[in-house]
Structures are given as structure tokens and as C-alpha cells.
C-alpha positions as CSV (number, residue, x, y, z in Angstrom):
1,M,147.5,47.3,61.8
2,K,145.7,48.7,59.2
3,R,144.5,51.3,61.4
4,T,141.9,48.3,62.8
5,L,141.4,49.9,66.2
6,I,140.8,53.5,65.0
7,H,137.8,51.4,63.2
8,A,136.8,49.5,65.9
9,F,136.4,51.7,69.1
10,T,134.9,54.6,66.9
11,A,132.8,51.7,64.7
12,V,131.6,49.3,67.6
13,L,132.7,50.7,70.7
14,G,129.6,50.5,72.2
15,A,129.3,46.5,71.4
16,A,132.7,44.5,71.7
17,L,132.2,41.0,73.0
18,V,133.5,38.4,74.6
19,V,133.4,35.0,73.7
20,P,135.3,33.1,71.0
21,A,132.8,32.3,68.1
22,M,133.3,29.7,65.3
23,A,135.6,31.0,62.9
24,Q,133.8,32.9,59.4
25,D,134.5,36.1,57.2
26,N,131.9,38.5,59.2
27,F,129.2,38.4,61.5
28,P,125.7,36.8,60.1
29,D,123.7,39.2,61.7
30,V,125.9,42.0,60.1
31,P,124.7,43.0,57.0
32,D,127.3,43.6,53.6
33,N,125.8,47.2,53.0
34,H,126.0,48.0,56.9
35,W,128.4,50.8,57.4
36,A,130.2,49.5,60.0
37,Y,130.9,46.6,58.0
38,Q,134.4,46.1,57.0
39,A,135.6,47.6,60.0
40,L,134.1,44.6,61.8
41,E,135.6,42.2,59.0
42,N,138.8,44.0,59.7
43,M,138.7,43.1,63.5
44,K,137.6,39.9,63.1
45,K,140.3,39.3,60.9
46,E,142.9,40.5,63.4
47,G,141.7,38.4,66.4
48,I,140.5,41.5,68.3
49,L,137.1,41.3,67.7
50,V,135.1,38.1,68.5
51,G,131.1,37.6,68.7
52,Y,129.1,35.2,70.6
53,P,128.9,31.4,71.3
54,D,126.3,31.5,68.4
55,G,128.3,33.1,66.3
56,L,126.6,36.7,66.0
57,F,127.5,39.9,66.8
58,R,124.4,41.5,68.2
59,G,125.3,45.4,67.5
60,P,122.5,46.9,69.2
61,R,122.8,45.5,72.4
62,P,124.9,47.7,74.9
63,A,128.3,46.1,75.8
64,S,129.0,46.0,79.7
65,R,132.0,47.2,81.5
66,Y,133.6,43.7,81.6
67,E,132.8,42.8,77.8
68,M,134.6,45.9,77.1
69,A,137.9,45.1,79.1
70,V,137.8,42.1,77.4
71,A,138.2,43.8,74.0
72,I,140.7,46.1,75.3
73,N,142.7,43.2,76.5
74,A,142.4,41.1,72.9
75,A,143.5,43.9,71.2
76,Y,146.5,44.2,73.5
77,Q,147.1,40.8,73.1
78,R,147.1,41.2,69.5
79,L,149.7,44.3,69.5
80,K,152.1,42.2,71.8
81,S,151.9,39.1,69.3
82,M,152.8,41.4,66.7
83,Y,154.9,43.4,68.5
84,N,157.3,40.2,69.4
85,G,157.0,38.3,65.8
86,L,158.9,41.3,64.6
87,D,161.6,41.2,67.2
88,D,161.6,37.5,66.1
89,Q,161.9,38.3,62.7
90,I,164.8,41.0,63.8
91,K,166.8,37.9,65.4
92,A,166.2,35.5,63.0
93,L,167.5,38.0,60.0
94,T,170.6,38.9,62.5
95,D,171.6,35.0,62.9
96,K,171.4,34.3,59.2
97,V,173.6,37.6,58.4
98,D,176.3,36.2,60.5
99,G,176.3,33.2,59.0
100,L,175.7,34.1,55.6
101,S,177.9,31.9,53.1
102,G,177.6,34.4,50.2
103,L,175.3,31.9,48.1
104,P,173.4,33.7,45.8
105,G,170.3,32.0,46.7
106,E,171.0,32.9,50.3
107,V,171.7,36.5,49.3
108,K,168.1,36.7,47.1
109,E,166.1,35.0,50.4
110,L,167.6,37.5,52.6
111,R,166.5,40.3,50.8
112,D,163.2,38.9,50.4
113,Q,163.1,38.9,53.6
114,L,164.4,42.2,54.6
115,A,162.0,43.5,52.4
116,A,159.0,42.5,54.4
117,L,160.6,43.3,57.6
118,K,160.8,46.7,56.2
119,A,157.2,46.6,55.0
120,T,156.5,45.7,58.6
121,V,158.4,48.3,60.5
122,D,156.6,50.7,57.9
123,G,153.2,49.6,58.9
124,M,154.3,50.0,62.4
125,Q,154.7,53.9,62.0
126,S,150.6,54.2,61.4
127,W,150.3,52.4,65.2
128,K,150.7,55.5,66.8
129,D,146.7,56.5,67.5
130,D,145.8,52.9,67.9
131,I,148.2,52.7,70.9
132,E,146.8,56.3,72.2
133,A,143.8,54.9,72.2
134,L,144.3,51.5,73.9
135,K,146.3,53.5,76.8
136,K,143.4,55.9,77.3
137,L,141.0,53.0,77.4
138,A,143.3,50.7,79.7
139,E,143.4,53.4,82.1
140,K,139.6,53.8,81.9
141,F,139.0,50.3,82.6
142,E,141.7,49.5,84.7
143,K,139.7,47.7,87.6
144,E,137.7,45.7,84.9
145,L,141.1,44.2,83.5
146,A,142.5,43.5,87.0
147,S,139.4,41.6,87.6
148,L,140.0,39.4,84.5
149,G,143.5,38.9,85.4
150,V,145.3,41.2,83.6
151,D,148.3,42.8,84.9
152,V,147.5,46.5,84.2
153,E,150.9,48.0,85.2
154,A,152.7,45.6,83.0
155,L,150.0,46.6,80.3
156,K,150.2,50.2,80.4
157,K,154.7,49.8,80.3
158,D,154.1,47.5,77.6
159,L,151.8,50.4,75.4
160,S,154.4,53.5,76.7
161,D,157.5,51.1,75.4
162,L,155.8,50.3,71.9
163,E,154.2,53.9,71.8
164,A,158.1,55.4,72.2
165,R,159.7,52.9,69.3
166,V,156.5,54.1,66.6
167,T,157.4,57.5,67.6
168,A,161.4,57.1,66.8
169,L,160.5,55.2,63.6
170,E,157.9,58.2,62.5
171,K,161.3,60.5,63.3
172,R,163.4,58.0,61.5
173,K,164.4,59.2,58.1
174,P,166.5,57.6,55.4
175,A,170.1,58.8,54.9
176,V,169.8,60.7,51.7
177,D,166.6,62.2,50.6
178,I,166.0,62.4,47.1
179,H,163.8,64.7,44.9
180,G,164.0,66.7,41.9
181,D,161.8,67.5,38.3
182,V,161.5,66.6,35.1
183,N,160.9,69.7,32.3
184,L,159.8,68.9,28.5
185,L,160.1,72.3,26.5
186,A,159.2,72.4,22.7
187,L,159.7,76.1,20.9
188,S,157.9,76.5,17.8
189,G,158.8,79.6,15.7
190,H,158.1,81.6,12.7
191,G,158.5,84.4,10.1
192,N,156.2,86.2,8.1
193,D,155.2,86.1,4.4
194,D,157.5,89.0,3.5
195,Q,160.8,86.6,4.3
196,E,161.3,88.4,7.9
197,F,162.4,86.7,10.8
198,G,160.4,87.3,14.6
199,L,162.3,88.7,17.4
200,T,161.3,87.5,21.0
201,T,161.3,89.8,24.2
202,S,164.9,87.8,24.7
203,G,166.1,88.6,21.6
204,R,165.8,85.3,20.0
205,L,164.7,84.9,16.4
206,T,162.0,82.8,15.3
207,G,161.3,81.1,11.8
208,V,165.1,80.4,11.5
209,G,165.7,77.4,9.0
210,R,168.3,74.5,9.2
211,G,169.9,71.7,7.1
212,G,168.5,72.9,3.5
213,Y,166.7,76.0,4.7
214,A,169.5,77.2,6.9
215,G,169.6,81.2,6.7
216,Q,166.0,80.9,5.5
217,V,162.9,81.8,6.8
218,V,160.3,79.1,7.6
219,G,157.4,78.1,9.4
220,M,156.8,76.6,12.7
221,T,157.1,72.9,11.4
222,R,160.7,73.7,10.5
223,D,161.4,75.9,13.3
224,L,160.6,73.0,16.0
225,S,162.9,72.8,18.8
226,V,162.7,70.1,21.6
227,L,164.1,70.5,24.9
228,H,164.4,68.1,27.8
229,E,166.0,68.0,31.0
230,G,165.7,66.6,34.4
231,A,167.3,67.4,37.7
232,F,168.1,64.9,40.4
233,T,168.7,66.6,44.3
234,F,170.2,64.5,46.7
235,M,170.4,65.9,50.4
236,G,171.3,64.3,53.4
237,T,168.7,64.1,56.2
238,N,171.0,64.0,59.3
239,D,169.4,66.6,62.7
240,E,172.9,66.8,63.9
241,G,176.4,67.2,62.0
242,P,176.7,68.9,58.7
243,K,174.1,68.9,56.1
244,W,174.9,68.0,52.6
245,K,173.5,69.0,48.9
246,A,174.0,68.1,45.4
247,T,171.7,68.6,42.4
248,L,173.1,66.7,39.1
249,V,170.7,68.1,35.7
250,V,170.8,66.1,32.5
251,G,169.2,67.7,29.6
252,N,170.0,69.3,26.3
253,M,169.1,73.0,27.0
254,L,172.2,74.3,28.2
255,S,174.5,75.3,25.1
256,D,177.2,78.2,24.2
257,I,175.6,81.3,22.9
258,A,177.9,81.7,20.1
259,G,177.6,80.0,16.8
260,G,174.4,81.5,15.2
261,S,171.8,79.1,16.8
262,A,171.6,77.5,20.5
263,A,169.2,75.8,22.8
264,L,168.7,78.2,26.0
265,G,172.1,79.2,26.3
266,N,174.1,79.5,29.7
267,Q,172.3,80.4,32.3
268,S,173.8,83.9,32.6
269,Q,174.0,85.3,28.8
270,L,172.1,86.7,26.8
271,P,172.3,84.9,23.1
272,M,171.1,88.0,21.0
273,F,169.8,87.4,17.6
274,A,170.1,83.1,17.9
275,G,167.4,81.0,16.8
276,F,166.8,78.0,18.7
277,R,168.6,74.2,18.6
278,E,168.6,71.1,20.0
279,P,172.3,70.7,21.3
280,S,173.3,66.8,22.4
281,T,172.5,65.9,26.0
282,D,174.8,67.1,28.6
283,V,175.1,66.6,32.3
284,Y,176.2,68.8,34.8
285,F,176.2,69.6,38.7
286,Q,173.8,72.9,39.4
287,D,175.6,72.8,42.9
288,F,177.3,70.6,45.2
289,M,177.9,71.6,48.8
290,V,178.5,70.9,52.6
291,S,177.0,73.4,55.3
292,F,177.7,73.2,58.7
293,D,178.2,75.6,61.7
294,T,181.7,76.2,63.4
295,S,183.6,78.9,65.4
296,V,187.3,80.8,65.0
297,G,189.0,81.9,68.1
298,G,185.1,82.1,69.9
299,L,184.0,83.3,67.0
300,N,180.4,81.7,65.9
301,F,179.5,81.0,62.0
302,S,178.1,78.8,59.5
303,A,179.4,78.0,56.5
304,D,178.7,76.4,52.9
305,I,181.7,75.1,51.1
306,G,181.4,73.8,47.6
307,R,179.4,74.3,44.4
308,L,176.9,77.2,45.3
309,G,175.0,80.4,44.7
310,Y,174.5,83.6,46.2
311,Q,173.0,87.2,45.1
312,V,172.8,90.6,46.8
313,N,170.2,92.6,44.9
314,S,169.1,93.4,41.3
315,Y,171.6,96.3,40.8
316,M,174.6,94.9,42.1
317,F,174.9,91.0,41.8
318,Q,171.8,88.9,40.5
319,R,171.9,86.8,37.9
320,P,169.5,87.7,35.1
321,D,166.3,85.3,33.9
322,Y,166.5,85.5,29.7
323,T,164.2,82.5,29.3
324,P,160.7,83.8,29.8
325,Y,159.2,81.1,27.7
326,F,160.9,78.2,30.5
327,D,159.8,78.3,34.1
328,N,162.3,77.0,36.2
329,D,163.8,77.6,39.5
330,R,167.8,76.7,38.5
331,W,167.1,79.3,35.5
332,D,165.5,81.7,37.3
333,N,166.1,81.8,41.1
334,G,168.7,85.3,40.0
335,D,171.8,83.3,42.0
336,Y,175.3,83.1,40.5
337,Y,177.0,80.0,41.4
338,F,180.9,79.7,42.2
339,D,183.1,76.8,43.4
340,G,184.4,78.5,46.9
341,A,182.8,79.2,50.2
342,L,180.6,81.9,51.8
343,L,181.0,82.6,55.5
344,K,178.1,83.9,57.5
345,F,178.4,85.5,60.7
346,K,175.8,87.2,63.1
347,F,176.6,90.3,65.7
348,G,173.5,90.8,67.6
349,A,170.6,91.4,64.8
350,A,173.4,92.0,62.3
351,N,174.0,89.8,59.8
352,L,177.5,89.4,57.9
353,H,178.5,87.7,54.5
354,L,181.7,86.9,53.2
355,W,182.0,84.8,50.0
356,G,184.5,84.0,47.5
357,G,185.9,81.4,45.0
358,R,186.0,80.6,41.2
359,N,183.4,81.4,38.3
360,S,185.2,80.4,35.1
361,D,185.4,76.7,34.4
362,R,182.6,75.7,35.7
363,R,181.7,73.7,33.1
364,S,179.6,70.8,31.9
365,V,180.2,67.1,30.6
366,N,180.4,69.0,27.1
367,G,182.3,71.7,28.1
368,V,179.4,74.6,28.2
369,E,179.9,77.3,31.1
370,I,176.7,76.8,33.0
371,N,176.2,80.4,34.6
372,P,179.7,82.5,33.9
373,L,179.9,86.0,35.1
374,T,180.5,89.0,33.7
375,S,181.2,92.9,34.4
376,G,180.9,95.3,32.3
377,V,178.7,97.8,30.2
378,A,176.1,95.9,28.9
379,R,175.7,97.7,25.3
380,F,172.9,97.2,22.9
381,S,174.7,94.5,20.7
382,S,174.8,90.4,19.7
383,D,178.6,90.2,19.9
384,P,179.3,88.7,22.9
385,D,182.4,90.3,23.7
386,S,180.5,93.9,24.2
387,I,179.2,92.2,27.9
388,G,182.5,93.1,28.9
389,I,185.0,90.7,30.7
390,G,184.6,87.2,31.8
391,I,185.0,86.9,35.7
392,D,187.4,84.1,37.1
393,Q,187.6,85.0,40.7
394,S,185.4,86.8,42.8
395,F,184.8,87.9,46.8
396,G,182.1,89.9,48.5
397,A,181.1,90.9,51.5
398,R,177.6,91.9,52.4
399,L,176.6,93.4,56.2
400,N,172.6,93.4,56.6
401,F,171.2,95.8,59.5
402,P,167.7,95.2,60.3
403,I,165.4,98.3,61.1
404,G,163.2,97.0,64.1
405,D,160.3,95.0,62.0
406,M,160.4,97.8,59.5
407,G,162.7,96.1,56.9
408,S,166.7,96.8,57.0
409,I,169.8,97.9,55.5
410,N,172.1,96.1,53.1
411,L,175.7,97.1,52.0
412,A,177.7,95.0,50.0
413,Y,181.4,95.4,48.5
414,L,182.8,93.0,45.5
415,W,186.1,92.5,44.2
416,L,185.8,91.1,40.8
417,D,188.6,89.7,38.8
418,T,189.9,88.3,35.4
419,N,192.7,86.4,34.0
420,N,191.9,87.7,30.6
421,P,192.5,91.7,30.5
422,N,189.8,93.8,28.4
423,T,189.9,97.4,27.3
424,V,188.0,100.4,27.8
425,F,187.6,103.3,25.5
426,V,188.5,106.4,28.0
427,D,190.0,110.4,27.3
428,G,190.1,108.8,23.7
429,V,192.1,106.0,24.2
430,N,191.6,102.7,24.8
431,Q,193.1,101.5,28.2
432,E,193.3,98.0,29.6
433,W,191.2,96.8,32.8
434,N,191.2,93.3,34.5
435,R,189.1,94.2,37.7
436,S,185.8,95.6,38.0
437,N,185.3,96.9,42.2
438,V,181.2,96.8,42.8
439,Y,179.8,98.6,45.7
440,G,176.9,100.4,47.5
441,G,173.8,99.2,48.9
442,D,170.0,99.5,49.7
443,I,167.4,100.1,52.5
444,N,163.9,98.3,52.5
445,L,161.3,99.5,54.3
446,K,157.4,98.8,55.2
447,W,154.8,100.2,57.4
448,D,151.7,98.3,57.2
449,N,150.8,99.0,53.2
450,L,153.2,101.2,52.6
451,M,156.8,100.0,51.0
452,V,159.8,101.8,50.3
453,N,163.1,100.5,48.5
454,A,166.0,102.9,47.7
455,G,169.6,102.5,46.9
456,Y,172.8,103.5,45.7
457,A,176.0,101.3,43.7
458,R,178.7,102.0,41.9
459,S,181.3,99.9,39.3
460,D,185.2,101.2,39.2
461,Y,187.1,99.7,36.6
462,T,190.9,99.2,37.5
463,Y,194.0,97.8,36.3
464,N,195.1,95.9,39.2
465,T,194.8,98.9,41.7
466,S,195.4,101.6,39.8
467,K,192.0,103.2,38.4
468,V,191.3,103.0,34.8
469,L,187.4,104.3,34.5
470,D,185.5,105.9,37.8
471,S,183.5,108.3,36.2
472,D,179.6,107.8,34.6
473,N,180.0,104.7,36.3
474,D,177.0,104.9,39.2
475,A,173.3,104.2,39.6
476,W,171.0,105.2,42.2
477,W,166.9,104.4,42.6
478,A,164.1,105.1,44.5
479,K,160.6,103.5,44.8
480,L,157.7,103.8,46.9
481,G,154.7,101.4,46.5
482,Y,151.1,100.8,48.4
483,N,149.3,97.8,49.1
484,A,145.8,97.5,49.6
485,S,143.5,94.1,49.9
486,N,143.1,94.2,46.1
487,W,144.9,96.7,44.7
488,G,148.2,98.3,44.3
489,I,150.4,100.7,43.1
490,E,154.1,102.0,42.8
491,G,156.2,104.4,41.5
492,G,159.8,105.8,41.6
493,Y,162.6,107.1,39.6
494,R,166.6,105.7,38.6
495,N,169.4,106.9,36.5
496,I,171.7,104.6,35.5
497,K,175.0,105.9,33.9
498,P,176.6,104.8,30.9
499,N,179.2,103.3,32.3
500,F,177.3,101.6,35.3
501,G,178.4,97.4,34.6
502,A,177.8,95.5,37.6
503,P,176.2,92.1,37.3
504,G,173.0,92.7,38.4
505,N,169.4,92.5,36.8
506,W,168.1,95.8,36.7
507,G,165.3,94.9,33.9
508,R,164.4,94.9,30.3
509,L,163.7,98.2,27.6
510,G,162.8,95.9,24.7
511,V,165.2,93.9,23.7
512,A,167.6,95.7,25.6
513,W,168.5,94.0,28.9
514,N,169.8,95.3,31.7
515,P,170.0,99.2,30.1
516,T,172.4,101.7,30.9
517,N,172.5,105.6,30.3
518,I,168.9,106.0,31.2
519,E,167.1,108.1,33.7
520,G,163.6,108.8,34.7
521,F,160.1,107.9,35.9
522,H,158.5,104.1,36.1
523,V,154.7,103.5,37.5
524,G,152.9,100.2,37.8
525,A,149.2,99.7,39.3
526,H,147.4,96.2,39.6
527,I,143.6,95.6,40.8
528,N,142.0,92.5,41.7
529,I,138.4,93.0,39.9
530,T,137.7,89.6,41.5
531,P,139.9,86.9,43.1
532,E,140.1,85.2,39.9
533,F,140.4,88.3,37.7
534,R,143.3,90.6,37.9
535,I,144.9,93.3,35.6
536,S,147.9,95.1,36.0
537,A,150.4,97.4,34.2
538,T,153.5,99.4,34.0
539,G,154.6,102.4,32.4
540,E,158.3,103.5,32.0
541,F,159.4,107.1,30.7
542,Y,163.6,107.6,30.6
543,K,165.6,110.3,28.4
544,G,169.3,109.6,28.2
545,S,171.3,110.1,31.3
546,T,174.8,111.4,29.6
547,S,175.2,111.9,25.3
548,N,178.2,110.0,25.9
549,V,177.3,106.6,24.4
550,V,177.1,105.5,20.9
551,D,174.2,103.7,19.3
552,W,172.2,103.7,21.8
553,I,169.7,106.5,23.7
554,G,170.9,110.4,24.1
555,E,169.6,112.9,26.7
556,D,167.3,114.5,24.0
557,D,165.4,111.3,23.2
558,N,163.1,109.9,24.8
559,L,162.6,105.8,25.5
560,N,158.6,105.0,26.9
561,S,157.7,101.3,27.8
562,F,154.3,100.3,28.7
563,I,153.0,96.7,29.1
564,A,149.5,95.5,30.5
565,Q,148.3,92.6,31.5
566,I,145.0,90.5,32.3
567,D,145.4,87.1,34.3
568,Y,142.1,84.7,34.7
569,K,141.7,82.1,36.9
570,L,139.2,80.0,35.5
571,N,138.8,77.0,38.1
572,Q,141.1,75.2,40.1
573,N,143.3,73.9,37.6
574,W,143.0,76.2,34.4
575,S,144.6,80.0,34.2
576,L,144.7,82.3,31.5
577,M,147.0,85.3,30.9
578,A,147.5,87.9,28.0
579,S,149.9,90.8,27.9
580,Y,150.4,93.6,25.5
581,E,154.4,95.4,25.4
582,D,155.1,98.4,23.5
583,V,158.8,99.9,23.5
584,T,159.4,103.1,21.5
585,L,162.2,104.9,21.2
586,D,162.0,108.4,20.0
587,W,165.4,109.7,18.7
588,D,166.2,113.4,18.5
589,L,167.3,113.1,15.2
590,I,166.2,114.4,12.0
591,G,165.8,111.7,9.1
592,V,165.7,108.9,11.7
593,P,163.3,106.4,11.9
594,D,161.9,105.6,15.6
595,V,162.9,102.2,17.2
596,T,159.1,100.4,17.9
597,Q,158.9,97.1,19.6
598,R,155.5,95.3,20.2
599,W,154.6,91.7,21.5
600,F,151.0,90.3,22.0
601,T,151.2,87.3,24.7
602,F,149.0,84.9,25.3
603,G,149.3,81.9,27.8
604,L,147.4,79.2,29.1
605,G,148.1,77.1,32.2
606,Y,146.7,73.7,33.6
607,N,147.7,72.4,37.3
608,M,147.6,68.5,37.1
609,G,147.8,68.1,40.5
610,A,150.3,69.2,43.2
611,N,153.0,67.9,41.4
612,A,152.2,68.4,38.0
613,K,151.6,71.2,35.4
614,W,151.3,72.2,31.9
615,S,151.4,75.3,30.4
616,I,151.3,76.9,26.4
617,M,152.1,80.5,25.1
618,Y,152.3,82.0,21.9
619,Q,153.9,85.6,21.5
620,T,154.0,87.5,18.5
621,S,156.4,90.1,17.7
622,D,156.4,93.3,15.2
623,V,160.1,95.2,15.5
624,K,160.9,97.9,13.7
625,N,164.2,100.2,13.3
626,L,166.7,98.6,15.5
627,S,170.2,100.2,15.2
628,L,171.2,96.9,14.9
629,V,170.4,94.4,12.0
630,V,170.7,91.3,11.1
631,G,172.1,90.7,7.2
632,N,169.7,93.9,6.1
633,Q,166.6,92.9,8.0
634,D,165.5,95.6,10.2
635,R,161.9,94.8,10.9
636,F,161.2,91.5,12.6
637,R,157.6,90.3,12.1
638,G,156.7,86.8,13.4
639,G,155.7,84.6,16.5
640,L,156.7,81.9,18.7
641,L,154.9,78.8,20.1
642,S,156.1,77.6,23.6
643,T,154.5,74.6,25.5
644,Q,156.0,73.0,29.1
645,F,155.4,70.2,30.9
646,S,156.6,69.7,34.6
647,I,156.8,67.0,37.1
648,R,157.9,67.5,40.4
649,F,159.1,64.3,42.5
């Protein structure tokens, strides 16, 4: 009823009238600039407010209780007639459906009537407050209504029934909920005047020519890539029984990491020393799963079956985010996706998760792997084979023990298996391996503002059940932090051995992601100068944990990283950020120059509403003396301009 009762009983509660008046748009004695003019007009159109025989409203005059009773009865009769009319529409449509001959004209007419009926039913959901107000007024003016010959008990029952129906309408959901997001990403890179390519923090080249300029260093107009992606998530809305979810993605951001140039690559491997390009539009399912609760032998558990994602922690099983210039949960959420099942058991306060399935051949329409799982040592190299072996099938178990309200202990074991064995250099010879067993655990505790995180993980390499490599293949870490209301500080120590090869996400030192053979300290701090202005900084200071690795850091080498960032919120919509990153590898070798990596990054963000945002980022690079070069180039200077426009629906 367009919320007419709310307007009426708040704007004119003391002035409802009793006798029908002549038809007119509004009352002559109510000026059109009066604050209650629109409410009175709506009420009169609905037939609820009538007026005096002379057609006047007489607003300043107080209404008697009997006049109020007449107004309440008029509102009730109007609601009842609308309700009965809706039932008549439903009955008429039901009869028409039963006798439908199937002619196009009749089908169209039926569709039009169904659309009108749906609009009416949807409108009923706004009646709830009106009905509640009318019920209260009916109780308060019960005697006066009875004296007018109104069956008050029938009135109350009708209002209660109608309220129940409206409540049911509010709870009713469509069978399928559809939501998603659309993203547009433009990447424009450049080199410098000395014909040097630039290099991003993700190891991507900028200023790479194409076509007639292939292999040449070019400017931003000739190294421009425009990428797009839309995701549509379909979810069942039933409150009982199995739940289901599927996310269909359409776009040109997914591409193979090999072949010289790529879009963003796949979602879990780093296309080192490759430029950006637009591949053809692709289609794939990010996830497609059914969830339900069940039991076996009296043991209750929940199950997710289909294509789904999972992670354990950053050192054991977590997907890295190799796209710092693109903000999107599908690429950044840390889950590895597989086709299989996840079973969740609960034993008191403890939780046990068992999962397993196929990790390979989850391809897009164009045949690109979505986010392949790999295991093995992540060497500092552009060769895709150097990252280890591709995992075809995996199984895992994770047990979580809560420690009161302070935190929890997590223990996990993973079996990672391949159908294509690889070799690893052990004791002077190459030995074949086809399986990696990753196991360990961590503890997370928090007391008020104090936080503790520590853990241990190990990755053994085997050929079937025979161990091939089980030395220098572990990692351990410890971190302590304190967060106050407007500042915080943390520090820790970690030791990651050279043969540690779990599929984790333990960080980046320059363009080296998930670095191994490092041990040392790291510190970080932040302070909020004002609620809008934040300064943060981190420092990492490492040496090599062993001297067994060629082409990387040794025991007497020093690797230091420093990052500083400021964030400033200009107003409710606009925000700014600026950061500086400096990474230096100081070799303990005479005549070998230090490796230096420096980036300046500037960003601007604009919130265009609750479901839309725009951002722009520019990053300059100056990287010198990398142990791995592109052609004859060992210095990279250039920049990358990226802009992203995102809409959620």
C-alpha cells in the first residue's frame, strides 16, 4: 500500500475523519506546501481517509475516538479488499493455466498477468509495519469499533492471518541467488631511454614491444594491455538440505606462463621475465560444489564435494598472490582448488578436516590450467621447470585444537603425488622422485593486545614409499606482536632450509617469491597518526642457512629488505598510498657486484559507492645485477601504470 498507513498514523493520527466527501485529488483546506500534503493525498487515493461532507479536512480539529474507529475500520476494509483481490487474481490465473491452449497470444497474456501478480505480491512485503500498527490501534479502540457494528474478533484474526502471510513472503527467497563482479584492468608499461626493460615486484617485464617492435624496448602506448573478467556466482537458497554453489568466470586474464608473454598467467605460478599480453577470451568454473551434512556409523560430519578450494597455513599449503596490480578474491584468497571432497568432523571443541582429489587438468575452455599445484624448491629462475613437479592428485588431513579463548594449535599432513616424476640432485647424482610429503603445525595465541605465532614444517621427497631426500628440507618460524589502539609492532625469526618445497606462501624478497636457504630476523611497525593517516614499515635481515645452493644466497652473504608505506584517506571516497621498497643482496665474494632492487609505488583509490571502485597505480623500478639476466640485460629500469575498475552485483 506504498506504506500509506505509516504516513497516515504518523502525520494525521489526531485528524482522521468520518463522512465520505466528494471526489477530488486532495482536501481544499490543505495547502500543497504543507508537510502532510503528500501523505494525505496518498491516504485519500487509497480510500482510507475521506473527509467531511463539505469536502474539507479540518486538520487542526482533534478527532474523537469514534472518528478514529471509523478510520481504522476503513483502513482494515481497504487491506481486506486488496488481500481478497490478490486471491481472486491467483485463482483466475490458476484456472487459465489449467485451460491454456498453448497459443502464443495466450502465453504472452499469461506472462503479463503473472508479472503484474508478482509485483503485487512483492509489494505485500512492505505491509508488515502497516498491519502491526493497525493491530495495535484495533486493540486500543476495540469498544468504539464494536459500537460501529464491526466484528472486532474477526478483524483481529484477519490481521493476524495477513501478518503471517506477509512474514512468510519476507522469508521467501528465489530458488537461486545470482551475484558476482565485473573487472576491467589496463596495464601500460615502459622501459627507459637506455633500451632497458622495467621489472615489477612480481618479476614481470615492462616496456616489451609486440608486432613489428617485438623484442624492442617501447613506451606505454605500445606496451598497453587491456584485460577484462566477469564472474557469475550461482547459489542455492534453500534453508534445509544440500547447499550448492558455482562460479563461472569469463574473461581474458588467464593464460599459460610459458611462451614469452602472458596476461596474468595462471592463478598459482609466476611467469617470471614475461611481458603482459591479451589472450583470447576464456571461460572456466572457479568452483562448483555441493555441501551437506550427513553421518556414517553414528559419526556426524559435513561434506563439500565438487570443485572447491582449501588452505592450511602460509608455510604448508597456501596459494601465493602473484598479482599485486590486480585486486580480486578469486586470484588472492590463498585457496588451492581441486576436484574432490572435503570432509569436516567435530570432536567436542576439536575439528578434523580430511580432503583429497585431482589437482591437474582443471582447465579452461582454452586449455589453460586454472591454478596448478606444484611442489619442490622454488629456485630464483625464469625456467618453469625449476619450480619442481606438478601435483596431479593430493590428500590431506588437518587437526585443530582450540586453546580456550586464546587461540589454537593446528597440525597437518599432506600427500602430494605426480604422474610425471622429476629428478633432484642428491649426493652427487640425480635421483628420481614422484611424491612429496608435507607435514607440520603451528600455534596461534592472543592475550588482549599481545599475539604469538610459531610453527614448524617439513617436506620429504620420495619415490613411491622410498625416501629420496630428507635433509635440509624443513622450516621453522616464530613471531611476537603487540597491537595498541593506534600503533603496533611485531618481530620474529625464521629459518627456511634450501630443500624446503611445500606449496606455501611465506613471502617475497624482491622478485624472489617463497625464498629458501634463508635465516634471520624480521621486524615491522605501524602507527596511525590520525584515523586517516597511517605509516607502516618492515625490515628483514637474512643470511644463508647453508652453503649448498648455487645461484642464490650463501652462509656468508647478507640479504636485507626494507619497505615503507604511507596511507592517507582524503575523504569518504578518495584515498592515497605511496611506498618504497629496497632489497639488497650483498655477496661475500670479491669482484661480484651486489644485487639491488628498488621500487617506488604510488596509488590512488576512489570508492564509487558500496559496490563499485576505481584505482590507479604507478610503479617505477630499478633492479641491478640479477644473477639471471634477460638476453644481455642485467639492469631493469622502467615503470608500470595499472588501473582497475570493479563493480559488484
